[in-house]
C-alpha positions as a Python dict, from the first residue, in 0.01 Angstrom:
ca = {
    (1, 'M'): (0, 0, 0),
    (2, 'A'): (91, 356, -91),
    (3, 'R'): (218, 577, 233),
    (4, 'D'): (139, 999, 252),
    (5, 'S'): (509, 1066, 352),
    (6, 'A'): (419, 1410, 501),
    (7, 'Q'): (157, 1260, 737),
    (8, 'G'): (305, 855, 793),
    (9, 'R'): (14, 734, 718),
    (10, 'P'): (-140, 526, 404),
    (11, 'A'): (-225, 736, 128),
    (12, 'T'): (-616, 781, 89),
    (13, 'H'): (-854, 946, -170),
    (14, 'G'): (-982, 1194, 107),
    (15, 'P'): (-942, 1308, 442),
    (16, 'L'): (-967, 1027, 728),
    (17, 'L'): (-1318, 970, 860),
    (18, 'S'): (-1401, 951, 1207),
    (19, 'K'): (-1662, 1079, 1478),
    (20, 'A'): (-1373, 1321, 1570),
    (21, 'S'): (-1373, 1483, 1173),
    (22, 'A'): (-1720, 1531, 1213),
    (23, 'S'): (-1771, 1715, 1509),
    (24, 'D'): (-1812, 2093, 1316),
    (25, 'E'): (-2111, 2025, 1089),
    (26, 'I'): (-2061, 2372, 891),
    (27, 'K'): (-1705, 2316, 812),
    (28, 'L'): (-1750, 1923, 728),
    (29, 'R'): (-2015, 2026, 483),
    (30, 'Q'): (-1868, 2286, 323),
    (31, 'K'): (-1556, 2017, 291),
    (32, 'I'): (-1817, 1795, 120),
    (33, 'K'): (-1965, 2050, -79),
    (34, 'D'): (-1622, 2237, -216),
    (35, 'G'): (-1379, 1934, -176),
    (36, 'S'): (-1016, 1991, -88),
    (37, 'R'): (-645, 1948, -191),
    (38, 'L'): (-728, 1531, -105),
    (39, 'M'): (-1092, 1489, -206),
    (40, 'P'): (-1309, 1656, -519),
    (41, 'G'): (-1633, 1855, -401),
    (42, 'Y'): (-1954, 1699, -434),
    (43, 'K'): (-2182, 2001, -447),
    (44, 'H'): (-2335, 1927, -809),
    (45, 'T'): (-2354, 1571, -696),
    (46, 'L'): (-2501, 1550, -369),
    (47, 'K'): (-2808, 1692, -250),
    (48, 'D'): (-2843, 1839, 128),
    (49, 'G'): (-3009, 1546, 224),
    (50, 'Q'): (-2754, 1308, 105),
    (51, 'I'): (-2484, 1521, 286),
    (52, 'D'): (-2676, 1511, 609),
    (53, 'Q'): (-2644, 1148, 563),
    (54, 'V'): (-2293, 1131, 540),
    (55, 'I'): (-2198, 1339, 821),
    (56, 'A'): (-2456, 1101, 1044),
    (57, 'F'): (-2231, 788, 909),
    (58, 'M'): (-1927, 978, 986),
    (59, 'K'): (-2048, 996, 1330),
    (60, 'T'): (-2080, 633, 1388),
    (61, 'I'): (-1736, 588, 1324),
    (62, 'E'): (-1523, 533, 1619),
    (63, 'Q'): (-1166, 476, 1455),
    (64, 'P'): (-1071, 699, 1173),
    (65, 'L'): (-1112, 480, 826),
    (66, 'T'): (-813, 468, 608),
    (67, 'R'): (-1004, 282, 324),
    (68, 'L'): (-1367, 131, 290),
    (69, 'A'): (-1346, -235, 192),
    (70, 'V'): (-1607, -321, -97),
    (71, 'A'): (-1705, -713, -126),
    (72, 'R'): (-1689, -819, -479),
    (73, 'A'): (-1881, -1087, -631),
    (74, 'G'): (-1687, -1399, -616),
    (75, 'E'): (-1450, -1269, -326),
}
């Protein structure tokens, strides 16, 4: 797995997801809409209700996720 040398953690396609990063909903909502250096913006893709669902999900994550596992057919 590639490493993000500046932070010494596995490289991801966006910021680490966790309950701690969901504490400031206003900033988080803006980051989801506008994106950042590590993540594209979703203001043209997600509706406000969908962004609410993303924030609600993030509040359930105890430890930061570095990647999401997706089960593929046949695995």
